[in-house]
mmCIF file of the C-alpha atoms, coordinates in Angstrom:
data_MODEL
# 
_entry.id   MODEL 
# 
loop_
_atom_site.group_PDB 
_atom_site.id 
_atom_site.type_symbol 
_atom_site.label_atom_id 
_atom_site.label_alt_id 
_atom_site.label_comp_id 
_atom_site.label_asym_id 
_atom_site.label_entity_id 
_atom_site.label_seq_id 
_atom_site.pdbx_PDB_ins_code 
_atom_site.Cartn_x 
_atom_site.Cartn_y 
_atom_site.Cartn_z 
_atom_site.occupancy 
_atom_site.B_iso_or_equiv 
_atom_site.pdbx_formal_charge 
_atom_site.auth_seq_id 
_atom_site.auth_comp_id 
_atom_site.auth_asym_id 
_atom_site.auth_atom_id 
_atom_site.pdbx_PDB_model_num 
ATOM 1   C CA . VAL A 1 1   ? 105.593 73.603  109.177 1.00 0.00 ? 1   VAL A CA 1 
ATOM 2   C CA . THR A 1 2   ? 104.014 76.149  111.512 1.00 0.00 ? 2   THR A CA 1 
ATOM 3   C CA . ILE A 1 3   ? 105.906 79.028  109.914 1.00 0.00 ? 3   ILE A CA 1 
ATOM 4   C CA . LEU A 1 4   ? 104.857 77.920  106.432 1.00 0.00 ? 4   LEU A CA 1 
ATOM 5   C CA . THR A 1 5   ? 101.267 77.503  107.612 1.00 0.00 ? 5   THR A CA 1 
ATOM 6   C CA . SER A 1 6   ? 101.396 80.973  109.180 1.00 0.00 ? 6   SER A CA 1 
ATOM 7   C CA . ILE A 1 7   ? 102.586 82.459  105.897 1.00 0.00 ? 7   ILE A CA 1 
ATOM 8   C CA . VAL A 1 8   ? 99.788  80.743  103.968 1.00 0.00 ? 8   VAL A CA 1 
ATOM 9   C CA . VAL A 1 9   ? 97.164  81.809  106.537 1.00 0.00 ? 9   VAL A CA 1 
ATOM 10  C CA . THR A 1 10  ? 98.445  85.392  106.427 1.00 0.00 ? 10  THR A CA 1 
ATOM 11  C CA . PHE A 1 11  ? 98.411  85.479  102.647 1.00 0.00 ? 11  PHE A CA 1 
ATOM 12  C CA . PHE A 1 12  ? 94.910  84.107  102.209 1.00 0.00 ? 12  PHE A CA 1 
ATOM 13  C CA . THR A 1 13  ? 93.405  85.968  105.163 1.00 0.00 ? 13  THR A CA 1 
ATOM 14  C CA . PHE A 1 14  ? 94.615  89.320  103.905 1.00 0.00 ? 14  PHE A CA 1 
ATOM 15  C CA . LEU A 1 15  ? 93.562  88.551  100.339 1.00 0.00 ? 15  LEU A CA 1 
ATOM 16  C CA . VAL A 1 16  ? 90.058  87.670  101.501 1.00 0.00 ? 16  VAL A CA 1 
ATOM 17  C CA . VAL A 1 17  ? 89.836  90.694  103.801 1.00 0.00 ? 17  VAL A CA 1 
ATOM 18  C CA . SER A 1 18  ? 91.375  93.332  101.523 1.00 0.00 ? 18  SER A CA 1 
ATOM 19  C CA . GLY A 1 19  ? 91.663  91.860  98.040  1.00 0.00 ? 19  GLY A CA 1 
ATOM 20  C CA . LEU A 1 20  ? 94.510  92.363  95.592  1.00 0.00 ? 20  LEU A CA 1 
ATOM 21  C CA . LYS A 1 21  ? 95.757  95.769  96.698  1.00 0.00 ? 21  LYS A CA 1 
ATOM 22  C CA . LYS A 1 22  ? 99.101  97.310  97.517  1.00 0.00 ? 22  LYS A CA 1 
ATOM 23  C CA . LYS A 1 23  ? 98.161  97.609  101.180 1.00 0.00 ? 23  LYS A CA 1 
ATOM 24  C CA . THR A 1 24  ? 97.408  93.879  101.237 1.00 0.00 ? 24  THR A CA 1 
ATOM 25  C CA . PHE A 1 25  ? 100.839 92.932  99.968  1.00 0.00 ? 25  PHE A CA 1 
ATOM 26  C CA . ALA A 1 26  ? 102.568 95.449  102.245 1.00 0.00 ? 26  ALA A CA 1 
ATOM 27  C CA . ALA A 1 27  ? 100.692 93.969  105.231 1.00 0.00 ? 27  ALA A CA 1 
ATOM 28  C CA . ILE A 1 28  ? 101.572 90.425  104.132 1.00 0.00 ? 28  ILE A CA 1 
ATOM 29  C CA . ILE A 1 29  ? 105.284 91.199  103.824 1.00 0.00 ? 29  ILE A CA 1 
ATOM 30  C CA . GLY A 1 30  ? 105.381 93.093  107.133 1.00 0.00 ? 30  GLY A CA 1 
ATOM 31  C CA . THR A 1 31  ? 103.462 90.357  108.958 1.00 0.00 ? 31  THR A CA 1 
ATOM 32  C CA . ILE A 1 32  ? 105.600 87.546  107.577 1.00 0.00 ? 32  ILE A CA 1 
ATOM 33  C CA . SER A 1 33  ? 108.766 89.379  108.587 1.00 0.00 ? 33  SER A CA 1 
ATOM 34  C CA . GLY A 1 34  ? 107.412 89.797  112.112 1.00 0.00 ? 34  GLY A CA 1 
ATOM 35  C CA . ILE A 1 35  ? 106.516 86.113  112.321 1.00 0.00 ? 35  ILE A CA 1 
ATOM 36  C CA . LEU A 1 36  ? 109.984 85.113  111.155 1.00 0.00 ? 36  LEU A CA 1 
ATOM 37  C CA . VAL A 1 37  ? 111.583 87.315  113.822 1.00 0.00 ? 37  VAL A CA 1 
ATOM 38  C CA . ALA A 1 38  ? 109.250 85.956  116.532 1.00 0.00 ? 38  ALA A CA 1 
ATOM 39  C CA . SER A 1 39  ? 110.003 82.384  115.407 1.00 0.00 ? 39  SER A CA 1 
ATOM 40  C CA . PHE A 1 40  ? 113.740 82.948  115.393 1.00 0.00 ? 40  PHE A CA 1 
ATOM 41  C CA . PHE A 1 41  ? 113.640 84.643  118.802 1.00 0.00 ? 41  PHE A CA 1 
ATOM 42  C CA . SER A 1 42  ? 111.499 81.934  120.387 1.00 0.00 ? 42  SER A CA 1 
ATOM 43  C CA . CYS A 1 43  ? 113.691 79.110  119.066 1.00 0.00 ? 43  CYS A CA 1 
ATOM 44  C CA . ILE A 1 44  ? 116.960 80.726  120.109 1.00 0.00 ? 44  ILE A CA 1 
ATOM 45  C CA . PHE A 1 45  ? 115.840 81.812  123.553 1.00 0.00 ? 45  PHE A CA 1 
ATOM 46  C CA . GLY A 1 46  ? 113.628 78.779  124.162 1.00 0.00 ? 46  GLY A CA 1 
ATOM 47  C CA . ASN A 1 47  ? 116.681 76.590  123.643 1.00 0.00 ? 47  ASN A CA 1 
ATOM 48  C CA . LEU A 1 48  ? 118.905 78.867  125.746 1.00 0.00 ? 48  LEU A CA 1 
ATOM 49  C CA . MET A 1 49  ? 116.294 78.742  128.522 1.00 0.00 ? 49  MET A CA 1 
ATOM 50  C CA . LYS A 1 50  ? 116.254 74.938  128.169 1.00 0.00 ? 50  LYS A CA 1 
ATOM 51  C CA . LEU A 1 51  ? 112.472 74.848  127.908 1.00 0.00 ? 51  LEU A CA 1 
ATOM 52  C CA . THR A 1 52  ? 111.037 71.405  127.220 1.00 0.00 ? 52  THR A CA 1 
ATOM 53  C CA . GLY A 1 53  ? 107.496 72.393  126.294 1.00 0.00 ? 53  GLY A CA 1 
ATOM 54  C CA . ILE A 1 54  ? 106.166 70.123  129.033 1.00 0.00 ? 54  ILE A CA 1 
ATOM 55  C CA . SER A 1 55  ? 104.011 72.312  131.238 1.00 0.00 ? 55  SER A CA 1 
ATOM 56  C CA . ASP A 1 56  ? 100.401 72.823  132.293 1.00 0.00 ? 56  ASP A CA 1 
ATOM 57  C CA . GLU A 1 57  ? 98.060  71.008  129.854 1.00 0.00 ? 57  GLU A CA 1 
ATOM 58  C CA . THR A 1 58  ? 100.916 69.174  128.151 1.00 0.00 ? 58  THR A CA 1 
ATOM 59  C CA . MET A 1 59  ? 101.675 67.529  131.484 1.00 0.00 ? 59  MET A CA 1 
ATOM 60  C CA . MET A 1 60  ? 98.328  65.776  131.206 1.00 0.00 ? 60  MET A CA 1 
ATOM 61  C CA . LEU A 1 61  ? 99.233  64.514  127.733 1.00 0.00 ? 61  LEU A CA 1 
ATOM 62  C CA . THR A 1 62  ? 102.365 62.824  129.073 1.00 0.00 ? 62  THR A CA 1 
ATOM 63  C CA . THR A 1 63  ? 100.175 60.392  130.979 1.00 0.00 ? 63  THR A CA 1 
ATOM 64  C CA . LEU A 1 64  ? 98.663  59.079  127.758 1.00 0.00 ? 64  LEU A CA 1 
ATOM 65  C CA . GLU A 1 65  ? 99.892  55.836  126.272 1.00 0.00 ? 65  GLU A CA 1 
ATOM 66  C CA . ASN A 1 66  ? 101.469 57.295  123.098 1.00 0.00 ? 66  ASN A CA 1 
ATOM 67  C CA . ALA A 1 67  ? 102.729 60.536  124.643 1.00 0.00 ? 67  ALA A CA 1 
ATOM 68  C CA . SER A 1 68  ? 106.318 59.777  123.646 1.00 0.00 ? 68  SER A CA 1 
ATOM 69  C CA . ASN A 1 69  ? 105.290 60.353  120.008 1.00 0.00 ? 69  ASN A CA 1 
ATOM 70  C CA . PHE A 1 70  ? 104.841 64.059  120.670 1.00 0.00 ? 70  PHE A CA 1 
ATOM 71  C CA . ASN A 1 71  ? 107.604 66.625  120.440 1.00 0.00 ? 71  ASN A CA 1 
ATOM 72  C CA . PHE A 1 72  ? 106.393 68.995  123.158 1.00 0.00 ? 72  PHE A CA 1 
ATOM 73  C CA . LYS A 1 73  ? 109.166 71.490  122.519 1.00 0.00 ? 73  LYS A CA 1 
ATOM 74  C CA . ASN A 1 74  ? 108.133 71.920  118.882 1.00 0.00 ? 74  ASN A CA 1 
ATOM 75  C CA . ILE A 1 75  ? 104.482 72.144  119.912 1.00 0.00 ? 75  ILE A CA 1 
ATOM 76  C CA . MET A 1 76  ? 105.447 74.946  122.311 1.00 0.00 ? 76  MET A CA 1 
ATOM 77  C CA . PHE A 1 77  ? 107.324 76.797  119.543 1.00 0.00 ? 77  PHE A CA 1 
ATOM 78  C CA . ALA A 1 78  ? 104.351 76.346  117.198 1.00 0.00 ? 78  ALA A CA 1 
ATOM 79  C CA . GLY A 1 79  ? 102.066 77.864  119.837 1.00 0.00 ? 79  GLY A CA 1 
ATOM 80  C CA . ILE A 1 80  ? 104.383 80.844  120.191 1.00 0.00 ? 80  ILE A CA 1 
ATOM 81  C CA . VAL A 1 81  ? 104.405 81.407  116.427 1.00 0.00 ? 81  VAL A CA 1 
ATOM 82  C CA . ILE A 1 82  ? 100.615 81.162  116.194 1.00 0.00 ? 82  ILE A CA 1 
ATOM 83  C CA . GLY A 1 83  ? 100.189 83.588  119.093 1.00 0.00 ? 83  GLY A CA 1 
ATOM 84  C CA . ALA A 1 84  ? 102.572 86.065  117.493 1.00 0.00 ? 84  ALA A CA 1 
ATOM 85  C CA . LEU A 1 85  ? 100.845 85.654  114.130 1.00 0.00 ? 85  LEU A CA 1 
ATOM 86  C CA . GLY A 1 86  ? 97.600  87.170  115.381 1.00 0.00 ? 86  GLY A CA 1 
ATOM 87  C CA . ALA A 1 87  ? 99.324  90.223  116.810 1.00 0.00 ? 87  ALA A CA 1 
ATOM 88  C CA . CYS A 1 88  ? 101.567 90.733  113.768 1.00 0.00 ? 88  CYS A CA 1 
ATOM 89  C CA . MET A 1 89  ? 98.625  90.383  111.367 1.00 0.00 ? 89  MET A CA 1 
ATOM 90  C CA . ASP A 1 90  ? 96.651  92.955  113.326 1.00 0.00 ? 90  ASP A CA 1 
ATOM 91  C CA . VAL A 1 91  ? 99.486  95.460  113.378 1.00 0.00 ? 91  VAL A CA 1 
ATOM 92  C CA . GLY A 1 92  ? 100.564 94.839  109.783 1.00 0.00 ? 92  GLY A CA 1 
ATOM 93  C CA . MET A 1 93  ? 97.105  95.451  108.356 1.00 0.00 ? 93  MET A CA 1 
ATOM 94  C CA . SER A 1 94  ? 96.452  98.413  110.671 1.00 0.00 ? 94  SER A CA 1 
ATOM 95  C CA . ILE A 1 95  ? 99.537  100.240 109.460 1.00 0.00 ? 95  ILE A CA 1 
ATOM 96  C CA . ALA A 1 96  ? 99.132  99.313  105.784 1.00 0.00 ? 96  ALA A CA 1 
ATOM 97  C CA . SER A 1 97  ? 95.472  100.315 105.833 1.00 0.00 ? 97  SER A CA 1 
ATOM 98  C CA . ALA A 1 98  ? 96.141  103.642 107.569 1.00 0.00 ? 98  ALA A CA 1 
ATOM 99  C CA . LEU A 1 99  ? 98.887  104.548 105.100 1.00 0.00 ? 99  LEU A CA 1 
ATOM 100 C CA . SER A 1 100 ? 96.685  103.549 102.182 1.00 0.00 ? 100 SER A CA 1 
ATOM 101 C CA . GLU A 1 101 ? 93.979  105.910 103.437 1.00 0.00 ? 101 GLU A CA 1 
ATOM 102 C CA . MET A 1 102 ? 96.538  108.702 103.886 1.00 0.00 ? 102 MET A CA 1 
ATOM 103 C CA . ARG A 1 103 ? 97.749  108.195 100.325 1.00 0.00 ? 103 ARG A CA 1 
ATOM 104 C CA . GLU A 1 104 ? 94.195  108.430 98.987  1.00 0.00 ? 104 GLU A CA 1 
ATOM 105 C CA . GLU A 1 105 ? 93.452  111.588 100.985 1.00 0.00 ? 105 GLU A CA 1 
ATOM 106 C CA . ILE A 1 106 ? 96.804  113.242 100.223 1.00 0.00 ? 106 ILE A CA 1 
ATOM 107 C CA . PRO A 1 107 ? 97.825  111.932 96.760  1.00 0.00 ? 107 PRO A CA 1 
ATOM 108 C CA . ASP A 1 108 ? 101.054 113.946 96.611  1.00 0.00 ? 108 ASP A CA 1 
ATOM 109 C CA . ILE A 1 109 ? 102.330 112.855 100.040 1.00 0.00 ? 109 ILE A CA 1 
ATOM 110 C CA . SER A 1 110 ? 105.999 111.915 100.003 1.00 0.00 ? 110 SER A CA 1 
ATOM 111 C CA . VAL A 1 111 ? 107.405 108.498 100.803 1.00 0.00 ? 111 VAL A CA 1 
ATOM 112 C CA . LYS A 1 112 ? 109.287 110.047 103.713 1.00 0.00 ? 112 LYS A CA 1 
ATOM 113 C CA . ARG A 1 113 ? 106.085 111.470 105.235 1.00 0.00 ? 113 ARG A CA 1 
ATOM 114 C CA . LEU A 1 114 ? 104.275 108.143 104.781 1.00 0.00 ? 114 LEU A CA 1 
ATOM 115 C CA . ILE A 1 115 ? 107.084 106.279 106.531 1.00 0.00 ? 115 ILE A CA 1 
ATOM 116 C CA . LYS A 1 116 ? 107.071 108.803 109.369 1.00 0.00 ? 116 LYS A CA 1 
ATOM 117 C CA . ALA A 1 117 ? 103.285 108.521 109.720 1.00 0.00 ? 117 ALA A CA 1 
ATOM 118 C CA . GLY A 1 118 ? 103.509 104.714 109.653 1.00 0.00 ? 118 GLY A CA 1 
ATOM 119 C CA . MET A 1 119 ? 106.150 104.725 112.371 1.00 0.00 ? 119 MET A CA 1 
ATOM 120 C CA . ASN A 1 120 ? 104.078 107.110 114.530 1.00 0.00 ? 120 ASN A CA 1 
ATOM 121 C CA . ILE A 1 121 ? 100.995 104.938 114.121 1.00 0.00 ? 121 ILE A CA 1 
ATOM 122 C CA . GLY A 1 122 ? 103.138 101.889 114.833 1.00 0.00 ? 122 GLY A CA 1 
ATOM 123 C CA . LYS A 1 123 ? 104.500 103.338 118.084 1.00 0.00 ? 123 LYS A CA 1 
ATOM 124 C CA . ASP A 1 124 ? 100.983 103.805 119.435 1.00 0.00 ? 124 ASP A CA 1 
ATOM 125 C CA . VAL A 1 125 ? 99.803  100.414 118.235 1.00 0.00 ? 125 VAL A CA 1 
ATOM 126 C CA . MET A 1 126 ? 102.925 98.666  119.534 1.00 0.00 ? 126 MET A CA 1 
ATOM 127 C CA . GLY A 1 127 ? 102.362 99.911  123.078 1.00 0.00 ? 127 GLY A CA 1 
ATOM 128 C CA . THR A 1 128 ? 98.817  98.633  123.267 1.00 0.00 ? 128 THR A CA 1 
ATOM 129 C CA . MET A 1 129 ? 99.437  95.415  121.343 1.00 0.00 ? 129 MET A CA 1 
ATOM 130 C CA . THR A 1 130 ? 102.450 94.483  123.470 1.00 0.00 ? 130 THR A CA 1 
ATOM 131 C CA . ASN A 1 131 ? 100.321 95.026  126.559 1.00 0.00 ? 131 ASN A CA 1 
ATOM 132 C CA . THR A 1 132 ? 97.594  92.879  124.997 1.00 0.00 ? 132 THR A CA 1 
ATOM 133 C CA . LEU A 1 133 ? 100.064 90.041  124.444 1.00 0.00 ? 133 LEU A CA 1 
ATOM 134 C CA . ILE A 1 134 ? 101.486 90.245  127.942 1.00 0.00 ? 134 ILE A CA 1 
ATOM 135 C CA . LEU A 1 135 ? 98.059  90.492  129.586 1.00 0.00 ? 135 LEU A CA 1 
ATOM 136 C CA . ALA A 1 136 ? 96.736  87.556  127.550 1.00 0.00 ? 136 ALA A CA 1 
ATOM 137 C CA . TYR A 1 137 ? 99.627  85.336  128.572 1.00 0.00 ? 137 TYR A CA 1 
ATOM 138 C CA . VAL A 1 138 ? 99.536  86.432  132.210 1.00 0.00 ? 138 VAL A CA 1 
ATOM 139 C CA . GLY A 1 139 ? 95.792  85.846  132.201 1.00 0.00 ? 139 GLY A CA 1 
ATOM 140 C CA . SER A 1 140 ? 96.225  82.321  130.903 1.00 0.00 ? 140 SER A CA 1 
ATOM 141 C CA . ALA A 1 141 ? 98.750  81.583  133.668 1.00 0.00 ? 141 ALA A CA 1 
ATOM 142 C CA . MET A 1 142 ? 96.805  83.383  136.412 1.00 0.00 ? 142 MET A CA 1 
ATOM 143 C CA . THR A 1 143 ? 95.624  80.242  138.208 1.00 0.00 ? 143 THR A CA 1 
ATOM 144 C CA . ILE A 1 144 ? 99.085  78.798  138.554 1.00 0.00 ? 144 ILE A CA 1 
ATOM 145 C CA . ILE A 1 145 ? 100.580 82.171  139.560 1.00 0.00 ? 145 ILE A CA 1 
ATOM 146 C CA . LEU A 1 146 ? 97.986  82.502  142.326 1.00 0.00 ? 146 LEU A CA 1 
ATOM 147 C CA . LEU A 1 147 ? 98.657  78.944  143.477 1.00 0.00 ? 147 LEU A CA 1 
ATOM 148 C CA . PHE A 1 148 ? 102.371 79.636  143.706 1.00 0.00 ? 148 PHE A CA 1 
ATOM 149 C CA . MET A 1 149 ? 101.726 82.850  145.617 1.00 0.00 ? 149 MET A CA 1 
ATOM 150 C CA . GLY A 1 150 ? 99.240  81.057  147.895 1.00 0.00 ? 150 GLY A CA 1 
ATOM 151 C CA . PHE A 1 151 ? 101.957 78.579  148.856 1.00 0.00 ? 151 PHE A CA 1 
ATOM 152 C CA . ASP A 1 152 ? 104.392 81.435  149.600 1.00 0.00 ? 152 ASP A CA 1 
ATOM 153 C CA . PHE A 1 153 ? 106.736 80.774  146.684 1.00 0.00 ? 153 PHE A CA 1 
ATOM 154 C CA . LYS A 1 154 ? 109.247 83.563  146.249 1.00 0.00 ? 154 LYS A CA 1 
ATOM 155 C CA . MET A 1 155 ? 109.006 85.610  143.041 1.00 0.00 ? 155 MET A CA 1 
ATOM 156 C CA . TYR A 1 156 ? 112.337 84.156  141.893 1.00 0.00 ? 156 TYR A CA 1 
ATOM 157 C CA . ASP A 1 157 ? 110.965 80.617  142.248 1.00 0.00 ? 157 ASP A CA 1 
ATOM 158 C CA . ILE A 1 158 ? 107.745 81.509  140.422 1.00 0.00 ? 158 ILE A CA 1 
ATOM 159 C CA . ILE A 1 159 ? 109.551 83.077  137.461 1.00 0.00 ? 159 ILE A CA 1 
ATOM 160 C CA . ASN A 1 160 ? 111.874 80.095  137.157 1.00 0.00 ? 160 ASN A CA 1 
ATOM 161 C CA . GLN A 1 161 ? 109.005 77.626  136.751 1.00 0.00 ? 161 GLN A CA 1 
ATOM 162 C CA . GLU A 1 162 ? 108.950 76.375  133.162 1.00 0.00 ? 162 GLU A CA 1 
ATOM 163 C CA . MET A 1 163 ? 105.275 77.180  132.634 1.00 0.00 ? 163 MET A CA 1 
ATOM 164 C CA . ILE A 1 164 ? 105.895 80.808  133.649 1.00 0.00 ? 164 ILE A CA 1 
ATOM 165 C CA . ALA A 1 165 ? 109.105 81.016  131.602 1.00 0.00 ? 165 ALA A CA 1 
ATOM 166 C CA . GLU A 1 166 ? 107.132 79.803  128.564 1.00 0.00 ? 166 GLU A CA 1 
ATOM 167 C CA . GLU A 1 167 ? 104.571 82.573  129.002 1.00 0.00 ? 167 GLU A CA 1 
ATOM 168 C CA . VAL A 1 168 ? 107.341 85.155  129.327 1.00 0.00 ? 168 VAL A CA 1 
ATOM 169 C CA . LEU A 1 169 ? 108.979 83.815  126.164 1.00 0.00 ? 169 LEU A CA 1 
ATOM 170 C CA . ARG A 1 170 ? 105.633 83.955  124.320 1.00 0.00 ? 170 ARG A CA 1 
ATOM 171 C CA . ALA A 1 171 ? 105.105 87.598  125.257 1.00 0.00 ? 171 ALA A CA 1 
ATOM 172 C CA . ILE A 1 172 ? 108.650 88.666  124.441 1.00 0.00 ? 172 ILE A CA 1 
ATOM 173 C CA . ALA A 1 173 ? 108.815 86.748  121.149 1.00 0.00 ? 173 ALA A CA 1 
ATOM 174 C CA . GLY A 1 174 ? 105.480 88.228  120.065 1.00 0.00 ? 174 GLY A CA 1 
ATOM 175 C CA . SER A 1 175 ? 106.693 91.697  121.026 1.00 0.00 ? 175 SER A CA 1 
ATOM 176 C CA . PHE A 1 176 ? 109.872 91.240  118.990 1.00 0.00 ? 176 PHE A CA 1 
ATOM 177 C CA . GLY A 1 177 ? 107.680 90.197  116.066 1.00 0.00 ? 177 GLY A CA 1 
ATOM 178 C CA . LEU A 1 178 ? 105.690 93.408  116.466 1.00 0.00 ? 178 LEU A CA 1 
ATOM 179 C CA . VAL A 1 179 ? 108.837 95.511  116.690 1.00 0.00 ? 179 VAL A CA 1 
ATOM 180 C CA . CYS A 1 180 ? 109.890 94.083  113.318 1.00 0.00 ? 180 CYS A CA 1 
ATOM 181 C CA . THR A 1 181 ? 106.450 94.177  111.683 1.00 0.00 ? 181 THR A CA 1 
ATOM 182 C CA . ILE A 1 182 ? 105.877 97.878  112.330 1.00 0.00 ? 182 ILE A CA 1 
ATOM 183 C CA . PRO A 1 183 ? 108.848 99.487  110.555 1.00 0.00 ? 183 PRO A CA 1 
ATOM 184 C CA . LEU A 1 184 ? 108.896 97.003  107.707 1.00 0.00 ? 184 LEU A CA 1 
ATOM 185 C CA . THR A 1 185 ? 105.181 97.433  107.026 1.00 0.00 ? 185 THR A CA 1 
ATOM 186 C CA . ALA A 1 186 ? 105.531 101.221 107.213 1.00 0.00 ? 186 ALA A CA 1 
ATOM 187 C CA . ILE A 1 187 ? 108.509 101.274 104.822 1.00 0.00 ? 187 ILE A CA 1 
ATOM 188 C CA . ILE A 1 188 ? 107.063 98.737  102.380 1.00 0.00 ? 188 ILE A CA 1 
ATOM 189 C CA . SER A 1 189 ? 103.665 100.457 102.394 1.00 0.00 ? 189 SER A CA 1 
ATOM 190 C CA . ALA A 1 190 ? 105.192 103.866 101.767 1.00 0.00 ? 190 ALA A CA 1 
ATOM 191 C CA . PHE A 1 191 ? 107.241 102.666 98.805  1.00 0.00 ? 191 PHE A CA 1 
ATOM 192 C CA . MET A 1 192 ? 104.450 100.557 97.299  1.00 0.00 ? 192 MET A CA 1 
ATOM 193 C CA . MET A 1 193 ? 101.920 103.380 97.523  1.00 0.00 ? 193 MET A CA 1 
# 
């Protein structure tokens, strides 16, 4: 449901922001591919890591009377997909928009040059966006990290806490989504334009 919702949100957001243009559809396709990769990665590795989805604020929910009605693992995966969606949308539209502008300024530019430009733009954007994802997730877990360090937990013990492992998975899954979004958006944009 979250993946389908993400696709719908992507589609309508980009249509509202950019209208019916080639760059819009290139950004939509690139973003959706990134979200699918991030979703696949988070499900596979979340299951391999045996994450339950029961950490930090979800721990408080378990004390409620009807808490057994919630599937915390699926809620965790949905949160990962939604987090990756924002980053993939940003990168997808950035690349599609930049290539659209290049095409307007240099009408006879080749597909090969557009792809190369899109990949170069993507490399720069990927570095900063991956850092943004990691810093956002570390920032959200900062209190608990400091508490663990204050009680002299070893780094190994801190990393193996489920709430920290979830944040690591979020950052890595989002980064994998970006890694997929960039080349696909660049290639699709170049061919569509």
